[in-house]
C-alpha positions as CSV (number, residue, x, y, z in Angstrom):
1,E,11.5,11.0,-17.9
2,V,10.6,10.4,-14.3
3,Q,9.5,6.8,-13.6
4,L,8.4,5.2,-10.4
5,V,7.7,1.5,-10.2
6,E,6.3,-0.1,-7.1
7,S,6.7,-3.8,-6.1
8,G,6.3,-6.0,-3.1
9,G,2.5,-6.0,-2.6
10,G,0.5,-9.1,-2.0
11,L,-1.8,-11.1,0.3
12,V,-0.8,-11.6,3.9
13,Q,-2.6,-12.5,7.1
14,S,-3.3,-10.0,9.8
15,G,-0.3,-9.5,12.0
16,G,2.1,-10.2,9.1
17,S,4.6,-8.0,7.3
18,L,5.3,-6.7,3.8
19,R,8.1,-4.7,2.3
20,L,7.2,-2.4,-0.5
21,S,9.8,-1.0,-2.8
22,C,9.7,2.0,-5.2
23,A,12.3,2.0,-8.0
24,A,12.9,5.5,-9.2
25,S,14.6,6.7,-12.4
26,G,14.8,9.8,-14.5
27,F,15.6,12.3,-11.8
28,T,18.2,13.2,-9.2
29,F,17.1,11.4,-6.0
30,D,18.5,13.9,-3.6
31,E,16.5,16.8,-5.0
32,Y,13.1,15.2,-4.4
33,A,10.7,14.3,-1.7
34,I,9.3,10.7,-1.9
35,G,6.1,9.5,-0.4
36,W,4.0,6.4,0.0
37,F,0.3,6.8,-0.3
38,R,-2.6,4.4,-0.3
39,Q,-6.2,4.3,-1.5
40,A,-8.8,1.8,-0.4
41,P,-12.0,1.3,-2.3
42,G,-14.5,4.1,-1.8
43,K,-11.9,6.2,0.1
44,E,-9.7,9.1,-0.7
45,R,-6.0,8.7,-1.3
46,E,-4.0,9.2,1.9
47,G,-0.4,9.8,2.7
48,I,1.2,7.1,4.8
49,S,4.8,8.1,5.0
50,C,7.0,10.6,3.3
51,I,10.7,11.5,3.3
52,I,12.9,14.3,2.1
53,A,15.7,12.5,0.3
54,S,18.4,15.1,0.9
55,T,17.9,15.3,4.7
56,G,16.3,12.0,5.5
57,S,13.6,13.8,7.4
58,T,10.5,11.6,7.6
59,H,6.8,11.9,8.3
60,Y,4.3,9.2,9.3
61,A,0.6,9.3,9.4
62,D,-1.0,8.1,12.6
63,S,-2.3,5.1,10.8
64,G,1.2,3.8,10.2
65,K,3.2,5.3,13.1
66,D,5.1,2.6,15.1
67,R,4.2,0.0,12.4
68,F,5.7,1.3,9.2
69,T,9.2,2.4,8.4
70,I,10.3,4.4,5.3
71,S,13.9,4.2,4.1
72,I,16.0,5.1,1.1
73,D,18.6,3.0,-0.6
74,N,20.6,5.6,-2.5
75,A,22.8,3.0,-4.2
76,K,19.7,1.4,-5.8
77,N,17.6,4.6,-6.2
78,T,14.8,2.9,-4.3
79,V,12.5,4.0,-1.4
80,N,11.2,1.2,0.7
81,L,8.3,0.9,3.1
82,Q,8.5,-1.8,5.7
83,M,5.1,-2.6,7.0
84,D,4.7,-4.7,10.2
85,S,1.8,-5.8,12.3
86,L,-0.5,-5.4,9.3
87,K,-4.3,-5.1,9.9
88,P,-7.2,-5.7,7.5
89,E,-7.8,-2.0,7.4
90,D,-4.4,-1.6,5.7
91,T,-5.9,-3.2,2.6
92,A,-5.5,-0.8,-0.3
93,V,-3.6,0.0,-3.4
94,Y,-0.2,1.5,-2.4
95,Y,1.4,4.2,-4.5
96,C,4.8,5.7,-4.6
97,A,5.1,9.4,-5.5
98,A,7.8,12.0,-6.0
99,D,7.9,15.8,-5.9
100,S,10.6,18.0,-7.3
101,H,10.1,20.8,-4.7
102,G,10.7,18.5,-1.8
103,R,14.3,19.8,-1.3
104,Y,12.9,23.2,-0.4
105,W,10.6,22.0,2.3
106,H,11.5,22.5,5.9
107,S,9.7,19.3,6.8
108,P,8.1,16.5,4.8
109,R,4.7,17.0,3.3
110,C,2.5,14.0,2.9
111,L,-0.5,15.3,1.0
112,P,-1.3,13.8,-2.4
113,Y,-1.8,17.1,-4.2
114,E,1.8,18.1,-3.3
115,Y,3.3,15.3,-5.5
116,D,3.9,15.5,-9.2
117,Y,4.9,12.0,-10.2
118,W,3.2,8.7,-9.4
119,G,3.7,5.1,-9.9
120,Q,1.1,2.6,-11.0
121,G,0.4,1.2,-7.6
122,T,0.7,-2.2,-6.0
123,Q,-2.2,-4.1,-4.3
124,V,-1.9,-4.9,-0.6
125,T,-4.5,-7.2,0.9
126,I,-4.6,-8.2,4.5
127,S,-6.8,-11.1,5.5
128,S,-8.3,-11.4,9.0
């Protein structure tokens, strides 16, 4: 059974940093694409950063480019999202997701409908 468990959310001040982690189990890491998404109240879920595990190829949305960094820890089967220079508009529930077709992609796809498996989410709140 595929399971994804996010952790690391919390409340920080504007300009601060957070490191989110997604612990994955039940599948072979290298065969999947993994993505971080977020959803703010009243808004659609959006892709923030995605990675093809086998190649390390990454994609960043404009909202996170130059501030967020996605990485894989193969030894721990986790995908991390380092978030720096956080802004109040980054406030949202952050989700980790995985897709089993990711190994066939030429480049990472970061659209929610592409992903099969989802974690429960972790709240990130940035105060001004």
